[in-house]
C-alpha positions in Angstrom: -8.6 -15.2 29.3 -6.4 -14.4 26.6 -5.6 -17.3 24.5 -1.6 -17.6 23.1 -0.5 -19.5 20.8 1.3 -22.6 20.7 4.0 -23.6 19.0 1.8 -25.5 16.3 -0.3 -22.4 16.4 2.8 -20.1 15.1 3.8 -22.5 12.7 0.3 -22.6 10.9 0.8 -18.7 10.8 3.9 -18.7 9.6 2.6 -20.9 6.8 -0.3 -18.8 5.8 1.8 -15.7 5.6 3.5 -17.5 3.0 0.7 -17.8 0.1 0.7 -16.1 -2.5 -1.4 -14.4 -5.3 -0.1 -14.5 -8.4 -2.6 -14.0 -10.8 -2.1 -11.3 -13.8 -4.8 -8.4 -12.3 -5.1 -7.0 -15.8 -7.9 -4.6 -16.8 -9.8 -7.4 -18.3 -8.7 -9.8 -15.7 -8.9 -12.5 -18.5 -5.2 -13.5 -18.6 -3.9 -16.6 -17.7 -0.5 -16.2 -17.9 1.5 -16.3 -14.5 2.2 -13.2 -12.7 5.9 -12.0 -12.4 7.4 -10.2 -9.2 7.0 -6.0 -10.1 8.0 -3.0 -8.0 4.9 -0.6 -7.1 8.0 2.3 -6.6 10.2 2.1 -9.1 13.4 0.9 -8.6 15.6 2.7 -11.1 14.4 6.3 -10.3 12.0 6.4 -7.5 13.9 3.7 -5.0 17.3 4.7 -6.2 17.1 7.9 -4.6 16.7 6.3 -1.1 18.4 3.3 -0.8 21.8 3.1 0.6 24.2 0.0 0.0 21.3 -1.3 -2.2 19.1 -1.4 0.9 15.9 0.8 2.3 14.0 0.5 5.4 10.2 -0.5 5.3 7.6 -1.2 8.7 7.5 -5.0 8.7 4.8 -7.0 10.9 5.5 -10.0 12.3 5.6 -11.5 15.7 8.1 -12.0 19.3 6.9 -14.6 20.9 3.4 -15.0 21.2 2.9 -11.2 20.4 2.8 -9.2 17.2 4.8 -6.3 16.5 5.7 -3.4 14.3 9.1 -2.8 13.4 11.4 -0.8 11.0 13.9 -3.4 9.0 16.3 -3.3 6.4 14.6 -4.8 2.6 17.0 -5.0 -0.6 16.0 -2.7 -2.9 15.6 -5.8 -5.5 12.4 -7.2 -3.2 11.2 -3.7 -1.9 7.4 -2.7 -3.0 7.3 -5.6 -5.4 4.3 -7.7 -5.5 2.8 -10.3 -8.1 0.4 -8.1 -10.1 0.4 -8.6 -13.9 2.1 -11.1 -16.1 5.2 -9.9 -17.9 3.2 -8.6 -21.6 0.9 -7.0 -19.4 3.6 -4.8 -16.6 5.4 -4.1 -20.1 2.8 -3.3 -22.4 1.0 -0.7 -19.6 3.5 0.8 -18.1 6.1 1.5 -20.9 4.6 5.3 -20.6 5.9 5.8 -17.1 9.0 3.0 -17.2 10.9 4.1 -20.3 10.3 8.1 -19.6 10.8 10.6 -17.1 8.4 12.0 -14.9 6.1 14.7 -16.1 3.9 16.2 -13.4 1.6 17.6 -16.6 1.4 14.7 -18.4 -2.6 12.9 -17.8 -1.7 9.3 -19.2 1.3 8.7 -16.6 -0.3 10.4 -13.8 -2.9 7.9 -14.4 -0.7 4.9 -14.5 0.9 5.9 -11.9 -2.2 5.6 -9.5 -3.6 2.4 -11.5 -0.9 0.7 -10.4 -0.8 1.5 -6.7 -4.9 0.4 -7.2 -3.7 -2.4 -9.0 -0.9 -3.7 -5.6 -3.9 -2.5 -3.2 -6.1 -5.2 -5.4 -3.5 -7.4 -5.4 -2.7 -7.1 -1.8 -7.0 -8.4 -0.7 -7.1 -11.4 -2.6 -3.8 -12.2 -1.2 -4.6 -11.6 2.2 -8.0 -13.7 1.5 -6.2 -16.5 0.0 -4.2 -16.5 3.7 -7.6 -16.6 5.1 -8.7 -19.5 3.0 -5.8 -21.6 3.8 -5.5 -21.0 7.6 -9.7 -22.1 7.6 -9.0 -25.3 5.7 -5.9 -26.1 7.9 -8.5 -25.8 10.6 -10.7 -28.1 8.4 -7.9 -30.7 8.2 -6.9 -30.5 11.9 -10.6 -31.4 13.0 -10.0 -27.7 14.6 -13.7 -26.6 13.0 -15.9 -28.2 10.5 -16.1 -27.7 7.0 -20.5 -27.1 6.8 -20.3 -25.2 9.8 -20.3 -21.7 10.9 -17.1 -21.0 12.2 -14.7 -17.7 13.0 -12.3 -19.0 10.6 -14.9 -19.6 7.8 -16.6 -16.5 7.4 -13.1 -14.4 8.2 -12.2 -15.4 3.8 -15.6 -14.9 2.8 -15.6 -11.1 4.7 -11.7 -11.0 2.8 -13.5 -11.9 -0.6 -15.8 -9.2 -0.5 -13.8 -6.6 0.7 -11.6 -7.8 -2.4 -14.4 -7.8 -5.0 -15.4 -3.7 -3.5 -11.7 -3.0 -4.5 -12.1 -4.7 -8.0 -15.1 -2.6 -8.7 -13.8 0.3 -7.7 -10.8 -0.4 -10.1 -13.5 -1.4 -12.6 -15.8 0.8 -12.7 -13.1 4.2 -12.1 -10.2 3.1 -13.8 -10.5 0.1 -16.1 -12.7 1.5 -18.1 -11.0 4.5 -18.7 -7.9 3.3 -18.7 -9.1 0.9 -22.1 -10.9 4.8 -23.5 -7.9 6.7 -23.0 -9.9 8.9 -20.6 -6.9 9.8 -18.3 -8.9 12.7 -17.6 -11.1 11.5 -15.5 -8.7 10.8 -13.0 -7.7 13.7 -11.0 -4.8 14.5 -8.8 -3.4 16.6 -6.3 0.5 17.7 -6.8 3.0 19.8 -5.0 6.8 19.0 -4.4 9.6 19.9 -2.1 13.0 20.9 -2.8 16.2 21.4 -1.8 16.6 18.4 0.9 17.2 14.9 0.0 14.4 12.3 -0.8 14.1 10.4 2.3 10.8 8.5 2.1 8.6 6.6 -1.6 5.6 5.4 -1.3 2.6 3.7 -3.6 -0.3 3.4 -2.0 -4.2 3.2 -2.4 -6.7 3.8 0.4 -10.8 4.4 1.5 -11.4 7.9 2.9 -13.8 5.9 5.1 -13.4 2.6 7.6 -14.2 -0.7 6.2 -16.2 1.2 3.3 -19.3 -1.1 2.6 -19.9 0.8 -1.0 -18.1 2.8 -3.5 -19.9 5.8 -3.4 -17.3 7.4 -1.4 -13.3 8.1 -2.9 -10.3 6.2 -2.5 -7.0 7.7 -3.2 -3.5 6.3 -4.9 -0.7 8.7 -2.7 2.4 8.2 -4.6 5.3 9.5 -2.9 8.1 9.8 -5.2 12.1 11.4 -5.5 12.8 12.4 -8.3 16.1 13.4 -8.2 18.4 13.8 -5.3 17.2 16.8 -3.9 13.2 16.7 -5.2 10.3 14.6 -4.2 7.1 14.6 -5.6 3.6 14.0 -3.5 0.8 12.9 -5.8 -3.0 12.5 -4.2 -4.9 10.8 -7.2 -9.1 9.9 -7.1 -12.0 9.8 -9.9 -13.1 14.0 -10.7 -16.6 12.1 -10.2 -15.6 11.9 -6.3 -13.1 15.3 -6.3 -15.5 17.5 -3.6 -15.0 14.2 -0.8 -11.2 13.4 -1.4 -10.0 17.1 -1.1 -11.7 17.6 2.1 -10.4 14.3 2.9 -6.3 15.7 2.2 -7.2 19.0 3.3 -5.1 18.3 6.5 -2.7 17.9 4.3 -2.8 20.2 1.6 -4.1 23.5 3.3 -0.3 23.5 5.2 2.8 24.4 4.1 6.4 24.3 5.0 7.1 22.2 8.1 3.6 22.0 9.1 2.6 20.2 5.9 5.0 18.1 6.0 4.4 16.8 9.8 0.7 16.6 8.6 1.5 14.1 5.7 3.7 12.4 7.8 0.5 11.9 10.3 -1.8 11.1 7.3 0.6 8.3 5.5 1.1 6.6 9.3 -2.8 6.6 9.7 -3.8 5.1 5.9 -0.9 3.6 4.3 1.5 0.5 4.8 4.0 0.5 1.1 6.2 3.3 1.9 10.0 3.0 2.6 12.4 5.4 3.7 16.2 5.7 3.6 18.7 3.8 6.3 20.3 7.0 7.4 17.2 8.8 8.2 16.0 6.2 10.3 19.2 5.3 11.8 19.6 9.1 12.5 16.5 9.4 14.9 16.3 8.5 18.5 15.3 5.4 20.3 11.8 7.5 21.3 11.1 8.8 18.1 11.7 4.8 16.7 9.7 3.3 18.8 7.0 6.2 18.7 6.6 5.8 15.1 6.6 1.8 14.9 3.9 2.4 18.2 2.0 4.6 16.2 1.3 2.2 12.6 1.1 -0.5 14.8 -2.1 1.0 16.6 -3.7 2.4 13.0 -3.2 -1.5 11.9 -4.2 -3.2 15.0 -7.0 -0.6 16.2 -7.8 1.6 13.8 -6.8 3.9 15.9 -7.0 7.6 14.6 -3.8 9.8 14.8 -3.1 13.4 16.5 0.3 14.9 14.4 3.1 14.9 17.1 6.7 16.4 16.3 8.0 12.5 16.9 6.0 11.5 13.6 7.7 14.0 11.5 9.0 11.1 8.6 11.5 13.6 6.5 
């Protein structure tokens, strides 16, 4: 029998998703200052090349009645891609080389920091997810729906989420924090390409595993940044630990071994399969047919809900 949320359950759902995590996630994780809202995709540069009337489009998961759905939603440029991952001091000091200078795709420090911001944004997301699940469990206990000292799904879920957060932190610590503190920027490798002569339509900052639900950190995790750099050029940066280059490049091969429109379709499918923190030019999305828009929303939802693996289809083209 399918259980559908009643009004009280929906209220608890919306209360849970409001829970925020705002600890400063600096390299040593020892900062007690409150985190500020900062952009994972730079507002003044990357987002400025795709925003229209101060807005971009993003994909959002929500409830429609009793059913979860995924829809494109306009987001104010000031709110797009923000996360509370660093205090003001650490955000300013850590990212000064990318926030105050033009992007140089040969600058190893800049490339490292772009990836580091993506990694930390994901670390923040998994910590916040665990906080939301813990809130749900505590609410269930208060309402008498489960016992505090008895096994239950609501008790297990935040523990599982915290384990995921711990794995993500360990990966950042092993491959990024230690190298950042010692200035070893070359320990993170990058596969980069650009497209020129066309209007930028996508910007993203993401970090994801190359295997489903990894239980250890032996397999690479990849940062993907899609960065509009001018009115007619976009840079695409895949970043991964040099020590895990072979497996990372094998994972990226469906994109990197193609060219032209075939590469962009492969990248579009790759993005829908693996990332969620990406934004699009509003007029570009509005130019799509209703069928194409619905197809992309459905494909993205299938990867989030069911872990579906997408095969490239023309209607998945984001560019």
